[in-house]
N, CA, C and O atoms as a CHARMM CRD file, in Angstrom:
* protein
*
  300
    1    1 HSD  N   -140.12700  49.96600  27.53500 PROA 1      0.00000
    2    1 HSD  CA  -138.77900  49.87200  28.06900 PROA 1      0.00000
    3    1 HSD  C   -138.85100  49.49700  29.55200 PROA 1      0.00000
    4    1 HSD  O   -139.53700  50.15200  30.33600 PROA 1      0.00000
    5    2 ILE  N   -138.15100  48.46100  29.91400 PROA 2      0.00000
    6    2 ILE  CA  -138.09500  48.00100  31.30500 PROA 2      0.00000
    7    2 ILE  C   -136.84100  48.57500  31.95900 PROA 2      0.00000
    8    2 ILE  O   -135.73600  48.42500  31.43900 PROA 2      0.00000
    9    3 LYS  N   -137.02300  49.23000  33.09700 PROA 3      0.00000
   10    3 LYS  CA  -135.88100  49.79800  33.81700 PROA 3      0.00000
   11    3 LYS  C   -135.12400  48.71400  34.56200 PROA 3      0.00000
   12    3 LYS  O   -135.68400  47.68300  34.93500 PROA 3      0.00000
   13    4 ARG  N   -133.84400  48.96700  34.77000 PROA 4      0.00000
   14    4 ARG  CA  -133.01900  48.05900  35.57900 PROA 4      0.00000
   15    4 ARG  C   -133.48000  48.10400  37.02600 PROA 4      0.00000
   16    4 ARG  O   -134.05900  49.09900  37.46200 PROA 4      0.00000
   17    5 PRO  N   -133.23000  47.03600  37.77400 PROA 5      0.00000
   18    5 PRO  CA  -133.54100  47.10300  39.20700 PROA 5      0.00000
   19    5 PRO  C   -132.58500  48.08600  39.89000 PROA 5      0.00000
   20    5 PRO  O   -131.43000  48.22500  39.48800 PROA 5      0.00000
   21    6 SER  N   -133.07500  48.75100  40.91000 PROA 6      0.00000
   22    6 SER  CA  -132.26600  49.74600  41.62200 PROA 6      0.00000
   23    6 SER  C   -131.12200  49.08800  42.38200 PROA 6      0.00000
   24    6 SER  O   -131.27700  48.01000  42.95600 PROA 6      0.00000
   25    7 ASN  N   -129.96400  49.76100  42.37500 PROA 7      0.00000
   26    7 ASN  CA  -128.82400  49.24500  43.13900 PROA 7      0.00000
   27    7 ASN  C   -128.92700  49.69900  44.60000 PROA 7      0.00000
   28    7 ASN  O   -129.85000  50.42300  44.97300 PROA 7      0.00000
   29    8 ASN  N   -127.98000  49.26600  45.40300 PROA 8      0.00000
   30    8 ASN  CA  -128.00600  49.52400  46.84900 PROA 8      0.00000
   31    8 ASN  C   -128.10000  51.01500  47.17000 PROA 8      0.00000
   32    8 ASN  O   -128.92300  51.42800  47.98700 PROA 8      0.00000
   33    9 PHE  N   -127.25300  51.82200  46.52200 PROA 9      0.00000
   34    9 PHE  CA  -127.24400  53.25200  46.80900 PROA 9      0.00000
   35    9 PHE  C   -128.55700  53.90800  46.38600 PROA 9      0.00000
   36    9 PHE  O   -129.08900  54.75200  47.10700 PROA 9      0.00000
   37   10 ILE  N   -129.07600  53.52800  45.23400 PROA 10     0.00000
   38   10 ILE  CA  -130.32600  54.12400  44.75200 PROA 10     0.00000
   39   10 ILE  C   -131.47200  53.79200  45.71200 PROA 10     0.00000
   40   10 ILE  O   -132.32600  54.64000  45.97300 PROA 10     0.00000
   41   11 LEU  N   -131.49400  52.58200  46.22800 PROA 11     0.00000
   42   11 LEU  CA  -132.51400  52.22200  47.21900 PROA 11     0.00000
   43   11 LEU  C   -132.37000  53.08200  48.47400 PROA 11     0.00000
   44   11 LEU  O   -133.36500  53.56600  49.01500 PROA 11     0.00000
   45   12 PHE  N   -131.13300  53.27200  48.93400 PROA 12     0.00000
   46   12 PHE  CA  -130.85300  54.12100  50.09400 PROA 12     0.00000
   47   12 PHE  C   -131.34700  55.54100  49.83300 PROA 12     0.00000
   48   12 PHE  O   -131.98000  56.15600  50.69200 PROA 12     0.00000
   49   13 ARG  N   -131.05300  56.05300  48.64400 PROA 13     0.00000
   50   13 ARG  CA  -131.44600  57.41400  48.29400 PROA 13     0.00000
   51   13 ARG  C   -132.96600  57.55300  48.21500 PROA 13     0.00000
   52   13 ARG  O   -133.51800  58.55600  48.66700 PROA 13     0.00000
   53   14 LYS  N   -133.63900  56.56500  47.65200 PROA 14     0.00000
   54   14 LYS  CA  -135.10500  56.61000  47.56100 PROA 14     0.00000
   55   14 LYS  C   -135.73400  56.66500  48.95100 PROA 14     0.00000
   56   14 LYS  O   -136.66100  57.43900  49.19100 PROA 14     0.00000
   57   15 ILE  N   -135.23000  55.84800  49.85300 PROA 15     0.00000
   58   15 ILE  CA  -135.75800  55.83200  51.22100 PROA 15     0.00000
   59   15 ILE  C   -135.49000  57.17600  51.89600 PROA 15     0.00000
   60   15 ILE  O   -136.36600  57.72900  52.56100 PROA 15     0.00000
   61   16 ALA  N   -134.28500  57.69300  51.72200 PROA 16     0.00000
   62   16 ALA  CA  -133.93300  58.98900  52.31200 PROA 16     0.00000
   63   16 ALA  C   -134.79700  60.09800  51.71500 PROA 16     0.00000
   64   16 ALA  O   -135.21400  61.01300  52.42500 PROA 16     0.00000
   65   17 HSD  N   -135.06500  60.01800  50.41500 PROA 17     0.00000
   66   17 HSD  CA  -135.88000  61.04000  49.75400 PROA 17     0.00000
   67   17 HSD  C   -137.30900  61.02500  50.29500 PROA 17     0.00000
   68   17 HSD  O   -137.91400  62.08000  50.48600 PROA 17     0.00000
   69   18 ASP  N   -137.84300  59.84500  50.53900 PROA 18     0.00000
   70   18 ASP  CA  -139.18000  59.74900  51.13500 PROA 18     0.00000
   71   18 ASP  C   -139.19900  60.40800  52.51000 PROA 18     0.00000
   72   18 ASP  O   -140.16400  61.08300  52.86800 PROA 18     0.00000
   73   19 GLN  N   -138.13600  60.21000  53.27300 PROA 19     0.00000
   74   19 GLN  CA  -138.04100  60.82700  54.59800 PROA 19     0.00000
   75   19 GLN  C   -137.88000  62.33700  54.47900 PROA 19     0.00000
   76   19 GLN  O   -138.39800  63.09100  55.30300 PROA 19     0.00000
   77   20 LYS  N   -137.16300  62.77300  53.45600 PROA 20     0.00000
   78   20 LYS  CA  -136.97000  64.21100  53.22500 PROA 20     0.00000
   79   20 LYS  C   -138.31900  64.89100  53.02600 PROA 20     0.00000
   80   20 LYS  O   -138.56900  65.96500  53.57100 PROA 20     0.00000
   81   21 ASN  N   -139.17000  64.26600  52.25200 PROA 21     0.00000
   82   21 ASN  CA  -140.47800  64.85200  51.97500 PROA 21     0.00000
   83   21 ASN  C   -141.37100  64.91100  53.20900 PROA 21     0.00000
   84   21 ASN  O   -142.33000  65.68200  53.24000 PROA 21     0.00000
   85   22 GLN  N   -141.07000  64.11600  54.21100 PROA 22     0.00000
   86   22 GLN  CA  -141.87100  64.09600  55.43600 PROA 22     0.00000
   87   22 GLN  C   -141.24400  64.92400  56.55800 PROA 22     0.00000
   88   22 GLN  O   -141.81900  65.04000  57.64000 PROA 22     0.00000
   89   23 THR  N   -140.06300  65.50000  56.30300 PROA 23     0.00000
   90   23 THR  CA  -139.34700  66.25400  57.33000 PROA 23     0.00000
   91   23 THR  C   -139.19700  67.70600  56.88200 PROA 23     0.00000
   92   23 THR  O   -138.40600  67.98900  55.98200 PROA 23     0.00000
   93   24 PRO  N   -139.94100  68.63300  57.49200 PROA 24     0.00000
   94   24 PRO  CA  -139.89600  70.03300  57.06300 PROA 24     0.00000
   95   24 PRO  C   -138.48700  70.63500  57.03100 PROA 24     0.00000
   96   24 PRO  O   -138.18700  71.42600  56.13600 PROA 24     0.00000
   97   25 ALA  N   -137.63000  70.28700  57.96900 PROA 25     0.00000
   98   25 ALA  CA  -136.27900  70.86300  58.01200 PROA 25     0.00000
   99   25 ALA  C   -135.45400  70.45600  56.79300 PROA 25     0.00000
  100   25 ALA  O   -134.57600  71.20400  56.36200 PROA 25     0.00000
  101   26 LEU  N   -135.72700  69.29000  56.24200 PROA 26     0.00000
  102   26 LEU  CA  -134.97200  68.81800  55.07800 PROA 26     0.00000
  103   26 LEU  C   -135.55400  69.30600  53.75700 PROA 26     0.00000
  104   26 LEU  O   -134.87100  69.28200  52.73300 PROA 26     0.00000
  105   27 SER  N   -136.79200  69.74200  53.76900 PROA 27     0.00000
  106   27 SER  CA  -137.44100  70.14400  52.52000 PROA 27     0.00000
  107   27 SER  C   -136.85900  71.43000  51.94000 PROA 27     0.00000
  108   27 SER  O   -137.16700  71.77800  50.80100 PROA 27     0.00000
  109   28 ASP  N   -136.02300  72.14500  52.70200 PROA 28     0.00000
  110   28 ASP  CA  -135.39400  73.37000  52.20400 PROA 28     0.00000
  111   28 ASP  C   -134.26600  73.08800  51.21500 PROA 28     0.00000
  112   28 ASP  O   -133.87400  73.97800  50.46100 PROA 28     0.00000
  113   29 TYR  N   -133.74500  71.87200  51.20700 PROA 29     0.00000
  114   29 TYR  CA  -132.64000  71.52700  50.31300 PROA 29     0.00000
  115   29 TYR  C   -133.16400  71.19800  48.92200 PROA 29     0.00000
  116   29 TYR  O   -134.17200  70.50600  48.77600 PROA 29     0.00000
  117   30 ASN  N   -132.45900  71.70800  47.88400 PROA 30     0.00000
  118   30 ASN  CA  -132.83200  71.31800  46.53100 PROA 30     0.00000
  119   30 ASN  C   -132.26000  69.92900  46.24800 PROA 30     0.00000
  120   30 ASN  O   -131.51000  69.39200  47.06200 PROA 30     0.00000
  121   31 GLU  N   -132.60500  69.35200  45.11200 PROA 31     0.00000
  122   31 GLU  CA  -132.19700  67.97600  44.81200 PROA 31     0.00000
  123   31 GLU  C   -130.67800  67.81600  44.74100 PROA 31     0.00000
  124   31 GLU  O   -130.13800  66.80000  45.17800 PROA 31     0.00000
  125   32 ARG  N   -130.01000  68.79100  44.20400 PROA 32     0.00000
  126   32 ARG  CA  -128.54400  68.70800  44.10500 PROA 32     0.00000
  127   32 ARG  C   -127.91300  68.67900  45.49600 PROA 32     0.00000
  128   32 ARG  O   -127.06600  67.83300  45.78400 PROA 32     0.00000
  129   33 GLN  N   -128.32800  69.60000  46.34700 PROA 33     0.00000
  130   33 GLN  CA  -127.80000  69.64800  47.71100 PROA 33     0.00000
  131   33 GLN  C   -128.12400  68.36000  48.46100 PROA 33     0.00000
  132   33 GLN  O   -127.28100  67.80400  49.16500 PROA 33     0.00000
  133   34 PHE  N   -129.35200  67.89900  48.29700 PROA 34     0.00000
  134   34 PHE  CA  -129.77800  66.68800  48.98600 PROA 34     0.00000
  135   34 PHE  C   -128.94500  65.49400  48.53000 PROA 34     0.00000
  136   34 PHE  O   -128.53400  64.67800  49.35500 PROA 34     0.00000
  137   35 SER  N   -128.69400  65.38100  47.23300 PROA 35     0.00000
  138   35 SER  CA  -127.88600  64.27100  46.71100 PROA 35     0.00000
  139   35 SER  C   -126.47300  64.30300  47.27600 PROA 35     0.00000
  140   35 SER  O   -125.90300  63.25600  47.58500 PROA 35     0.00000
  141   36 GLN  N   -125.90500  65.49600  47.41200 PROA 36     0.00000
  142   36 GLN  CA  -124.56100  65.61500  47.98300 PROA 36     0.00000
  143   36 GLN  C   -124.54700  65.15000  49.44000 PROA 36     0.00000
  144   36 GLN  O   -123.63100  64.44900  49.86800 PROA 36     0.00000
  145   37 ILE  N   -125.55900  65.54300  50.18200 PROA 37     0.00000
  146   37 ILE  CA  -125.65500  65.14200  51.58800 PROA 37     0.00000
  147   37 ILE  C   -125.81800  63.63000  51.69400 PROA 37     0.00000
  148   37 ILE  O   -125.14900  62.98200  52.49900 PROA 37     0.00000
  149   38 ILE  N   -126.70200  63.07500  50.88700 PROA 38     0.00000
  150   38 ILE  CA  -126.96100  61.63200  50.91600 PROA 38     0.00000
  151   38 ILE  C   -125.70300  60.86100  50.53600 PROA 38     0.00000
  152   38 ILE  O   -125.41700  59.81700  51.12300 PROA 38     0.00000
  153   39 GLY  N   -124.95000  61.36100  49.56400 PROA 39     0.00000
  154   39 GLY  CA  -123.69700  60.71100  49.17800 PROA 39     0.00000
  155   39 GLY  C   -122.71300  60.65200  50.33500 PROA 39     0.00000
  156   39 GLY  O   -122.05700  59.63200  50.54700 PROA 39     0.00000
  157   40 LYS  N   -122.60900  61.74100  51.08100 PROA 40     0.00000
  158   40 LYS  CA  -121.70500  61.77100  52.23600 PROA 40     0.00000
  159   40 LYS  C   -122.17400  60.81300  53.33300 PROA 40     0.00000
  160   40 LYS  O   -121.36900  60.12100  53.95600 PROA 40     0.00000
  161   41 ILE  N   -123.48200  60.78500  53.55600 PROA 41     0.00000
  162   41 ILE  CA  -124.01700  59.86500  54.56800 PROA 41     0.00000
  163   41 ILE  C   -123.74400  58.42800  54.15400 PROA 41     0.00000
  164   41 ILE  O   -123.33400  57.60900  54.97700 PROA 41     0.00000
  165   42 TRP  N   -123.97200  58.11400  52.86700 PROA 42     0.00000
  166   42 TRP  CA  -123.73300  56.75400  52.35900 PROA 42     0.00000
  167   42 TRP  C   -122.28100  56.33900  52.57900 PROA 42     0.00000
  168   42 TRP  O   -122.00900  55.22300  53.02100 PROA 42     0.00000
  169   43 LYS  N   -121.36300  57.22900  52.27200 PROA 43     0.00000
  170   43 LYS  CA  -119.93700  56.91800  52.43800 PROA 43     0.00000
  171   43 LYS  C   -119.57300  56.69800  53.90600 PROA 43     0.00000
  172   43 LYS  O   -118.62000  55.98100  54.21100 PROA 43     0.00000
  173   44 GLY  N   -120.33000  57.31200  54.81100 PROA 44     0.00000
  174   44 GLY  CA  -120.05600  57.18300  56.23400 PROA 44     0.00000
  175   44 GLY  C   -120.72300  55.99200  56.90900 PROA 44     0.00000
  176   44 GLY  O   -120.49000  55.73700  58.09100 PROA 44     0.00000
  177   45 LEU  N   -121.55100  55.26100  56.16800 PROA 45     0.00000
  178   45 LEU  CA  -122.22000  54.10100  56.76200 PROA 45     0.00000
  179   45 LEU  C   -121.22500  52.98600  57.03900 PROA 45     0.00000
  180   45 LEU  O   -120.24500  52.81200  56.31400 PROA 45     0.00000
  181   46 SER  N   -121.48800  52.24700  58.08300 PROA 46     0.00000
  182   46 SER  CA  -120.65100  51.08500  58.40200 PROA 46     0.00000
  183   46 SER  C   -120.97000  49.94900  57.43000 PROA 46     0.00000
  184   46 SER  O   -121.97000  49.99500  56.71300 PROA 46     0.00000
  185   47 GLN  N   -120.11100  48.93300  57.41600 PROA 47     0.00000
  186   47 GLN  CA  -120.35000  47.76500  56.56000 PROA 47     0.00000
  187   47 GLN  C   -121.67600  47.10800  56.92400 PROA 47     0.00000
  188   47 GLN  O   -122.41300  46.66500  56.04300 PROA 47     0.00000
  189   48 GLY  N   -121.98100  47.04300  58.20600 PROA 48     0.00000
  190   48 GLY  CA  -123.23200  46.44100  58.65500 PROA 48     0.00000
  191   48 GLY  C   -124.45000  47.18700  58.14200 PROA 48     0.00000
  192   48 GLY  O   -125.43500  46.58400  57.71700 PROA 48     0.00000
  193   49 GLU  N   -124.36500  48.51600  58.18900 PROA 49     0.00000
  194   49 GLU  CA  -125.47400  49.33100  57.69200 PROA 49     0.00000
  195   49 GLU  C   -125.62500  49.16800  56.18000 PROA 49     0.00000
  196   49 GLU  O   -126.74000  49.06500  55.66800 PROA 49     0.00000
  197   50 ARG  N   -124.50700  49.14700  55.47900 PROA 50     0.00000
  198   50 ARG  CA  -124.56400  48.95600  54.02300 PROA 50     0.00000
  199   50 ARG  C   -125.06700  47.56200  53.66700 PROA 50     0.00000
  200   50 ARG  O   -125.71800  47.37300  52.63900 PROA 50     0.00000
  201   51 GLU  N   -124.76500  46.59600  54.51600 PROA 51     0.00000
  202   51 GLU  CA  -125.19500  45.21400  54.26800 PROA 51     0.00000
  203   51 GLU  C   -126.71800  45.11700  54.20500 PROA 51     0.00000
  204   51 GLU  O   -127.26500  44.32500  53.43700 PROA 51     0.00000
  205   52 GLU  N   -127.39900  45.92700  55.01600 PROA 52     0.00000
  206   52 GLU  CA  -128.86500  45.93800  54.98600 PROA 52     0.00000
  207   52 GLU  C   -129.36900  46.33500  53.60200 PROA 52     0.00000
  208   52 GLU  O   -130.31500  45.74100  53.08500 PROA 52     0.00000
  209   53 TYR  N   -128.73800  47.33600  53.00800 PROA 53     0.00000
  210   53 TYR  CA  -129.14900  47.79000  51.67900 PROA 53     0.00000
  211   53 TYR  C   -128.71200  46.81400  50.59400 PROA 53     0.00000
  212   53 TYR  O   -129.37300  46.68800  49.56300 PROA 53     0.00000
  213   54 LYS  N   -127.61100  46.13300  50.82500 PROA 54     0.00000
  214   54 LYS  CA  -127.16500  45.10200  49.89500 PROA 54     0.00000
  215   54 LYS  C   -128.19900  43.98300  49.84800 PROA 54     0.00000
  216   54 LYS  O   -128.54700  43.49500  48.77300 PROA 54     0.00000
  217   55 GLN  N   -128.68700  43.58200  51.01700 PROA 55     0.00000
  218   55 GLN  CA  -129.71400  42.53800  51.09100 PROA 55     0.00000
  219   55 GLN  C   -131.00300  43.00900  50.42400 PROA 55     0.00000
  220   55 GLN  O   -131.64000  42.25900  49.68400 PROA 55     0.00000
  221   56 LEU  N   -131.37800  44.24700  50.68900 PROA 56     0.00000
  222   56 LEU  CA  -132.57100  44.81400  50.06500 PROA 56     0.00000
  223   56 LEU  C   -132.40900  44.83500  48.54500 PROA 56     0.00000
  224   56 LEU  O   -133.35100  44.53300  47.81200 PROA 56     0.00000
  225   57 GLY  N   -131.21200  45.19200  48.07800 PROA 57     0.00000
  226   57 GLY  CA  -130.92900  45.19800  46.64500 PROA 57     0.00000
  227   57 GLY  C   -131.07800  43.81800  46.02700 PROA 57     0.00000
  228   57 GLY  O   -131.58800  43.68300  44.91400 PROA 57     0.00000
  229   58 LYS  N   -130.63600  42.79800  46.74400 PROA 58     0.00000
  230   58 LYS  CA  -130.78700  41.41800  46.25700 PROA 58     0.00000
  231   58 LYS  C   -132.26100  41.04800  46.14300 PROA 58     0.00000
  232   58 LYS  O   -132.68000  40.42400  45.16800 PROA 58     0.00000
  233   59 GLU  N   -133.03900  41.43700  47.14100 PROA 59     0.00000
  234   59 GLU  CA  -134.47200  41.13500  47.12500 PROA 59     0.00000
  235   59 GLU  C   -135.16400  41.83700  45.96000 PROA 59     0.00000
  236   59 GLU  O   -136.01000  41.24800  45.28700 PROA 59     0.00000
  237   60 VAL  N   -134.80200  43.09000  45.72900 PROA 60     0.00000
  238   60 VAL  CA  -135.38200  43.84300  44.61500 PROA 60     0.00000
  239   60 VAL  C   -134.99500  43.19500  43.28800 PROA 60     0.00000
  240   60 VAL  O   -135.83100  43.07200  42.39300 PROA 60     0.00000
  241   61 ALA  N   -133.73900  42.78200  43.15600 PROA 61     0.00000
  242   61 ALA  CA  -133.27800  42.13300  41.92700 PROA 61     0.00000
  243   61 ALA  C   -134.02100  40.81800  41.68600 PROA 61     0.00000
  244   61 ALA  O   -134.36800  40.49700  40.55000 PROA 61     0.00000
  245   62 GLU  N   -134.26300  40.06100  42.75300 PROA 62     0.00000
  246   62 GLU  CA  -135.00100  38.79600  42.62100 PROA 62     0.00000
  247   62 GLU  C   -136.44500  39.04200  42.19000 PROA 62     0.00000
  248   62 GLU  O   -136.97100  38.32700  41.33800 PROA 62     0.00000
  249   63 MET  N   -137.08200  40.04900  42.77900 PROA 63     0.00000
  250   63 MET  CA  -138.45000  40.39200  42.38400 PROA 63     0.00000
  251   63 MET  C   -138.48800  40.82500  40.92500 PROA 63     0.00000
  252   63 MET  O   -139.38400  40.43400  40.17700 PROA 63     0.00000
  253   64 HSD  N   -137.51200  41.63300  40.52500 PROA 64     0.00000
  254   64 HSD  CA  -137.42400  42.11500  39.14700 PROA 64     0.00000
  255   64 HSD  C   -137.28100  40.93300  38.19100 PROA 64     0.00000
  256   64 HSD  O   -137.91500  40.89900  37.13600 PROA 64     0.00000
  257   65 LYS  N   -136.45100  39.97500  38.56500 PROA 65     0.00000
  258   65 LYS  CA  -136.22500  38.79700  37.72100 PROA 65     0.00000
  259   65 LYS  C   -137.50200  37.97000  37.57100 PROA 65     0.00000
  260   65 LYS  O   -137.77200  37.43100  36.49900 PROA 65     0.00000
  261   66 LYS  N   -138.28200  37.87200  38.64100 PROA 66     0.00000
  262   66 LYS  CA  -139.54700  37.13700  38.57700 PROA 66     0.00000
  263   66 LYS  C   -140.57300  37.87500  37.72400 PROA 66     0.00000
  264   66 LYS  O   -141.34100  37.25600  36.98800 PROA 66     0.00000
  265   67 MET  N   -140.58000  39.19800  37.83000 PROA 67     0.00000
  266   67 MET  CA  -141.54400  39.99500  37.07400 PROA 67     0.00000
  267   67 MET  C   -141.19300  40.06200  35.58900 PROA 67     0.00000
  268   67 MET  O   -142.07600  40.10100  34.73300 PROA 67     0.00000
  269   68 PHE  N   -139.89500  40.07500  35.29700 PROA 68     0.00000
  270   68 PHE  CA  -139.42500  40.21400  33.91800 PROA 68     0.00000
  271   68 PHE  C   -138.37900  39.14300  33.62400 PROA 68     0.00000
  272   68 PHE  O   -137.19700  39.46200  33.49900 PROA 68     0.00000
  273   69 PRO  N   -138.78900  37.88000  33.51000 PROA 69     0.00000
  274   69 PRO  CA  -137.81900  36.78700  33.35300 PROA 69     0.00000
  275   69 PRO  C   -136.96600  36.88100  32.08400 PROA 69     0.00000
  276   69 PRO  O   -135.86400  36.33400  32.05000 PROA 69     0.00000
  277   70 LYS  N   -137.44500  37.55200  31.06000 PROA 70     0.00000
  278   70 LYS  CA  -136.68700  37.65700  29.80300 PROA 70     0.00000
  279   70 LYS  C   -135.86200  38.94500  29.72900 PROA 70     0.00000
  280   70 LYS  O   -135.21200  39.21500  28.71900 PROA 70     0.00000
  281   71 TYR  N   -135.89400  39.73000  30.80000 PROA 71     0.00000
  282   71 TYR  CA  -135.16500  41.00100  30.80900 PROA 71     0.00000
  283   71 TYR  C   -133.67100  40.76100  30.69200 PROA 71     0.00000
  284   71 TYR  O   -133.10900  39.87700  31.33700 PROA 71     0.00000
  285   72 LYS  N   -133.04500  41.57100  29.85200 PROA 72     0.00000
  286   72 LYS  CA  -131.59300  41.56000  29.72000 PROA 72     0.00000
  287   72 LYS  C   -131.14900  43.01200  29.62300 PROA 72     0.00000
  288   72 LYS  O   -131.68400  43.77800  28.82100 PROA 72     0.00000
  289   73 TYR  N   -130.18300  43.38600  30.43200 PROA 73     0.00000
  290   73 TYR  CA  -129.69900  44.76400  30.42700 PROA 73     0.00000
  291   73 TYR  C   -129.06400  45.08500  29.08900 PROA 73     0.00000
  292   73 TYR  O   -128.19900  44.35700  28.60200 PROA 73     0.00000
  293   74 GLN  N   -129.51100  46.19400  28.49900 PROA 74     0.00000
  294   74 GLN  CA  -128.96300  46.65300  27.22100 PROA 74     0.00000
  295   74 GLN  C   -128.68800  48.15000  27.31800 PROA 74     0.00000
  296   74 GLN  O   -129.60700  48.96100  27.19700 PROA 74     0.00000
  297   75 PRO  N   -127.43600  48.51600  27.53400 PROA 75     0.00000
  298   75 PRO  CA  -127.12100  49.94900  27.68100 PROA 75     0.00000
  299   75 PRO  C   -127.39600  50.75300  26.41700 PROA 75     0.00000
  300   75 PRO  O   -127.17800  51.96500  26.39700 PROA 75     0.00000
């Protein structure tokens, strides 16, 4: 089974999660709490900040398409 490429928010969350694991003050939060915090931060980002993740999402989608040219999303 081939997974779908990650969307903009999921990429943002993955990067934030990596930082969480490297920051002792953030490691006290469980996954549910962390997801709630990340959701609020995401909603507070400016269009410019979100645009960076949109571009990253496009790059990930292009790489995914090259790696799996016959992939078709099937829910």
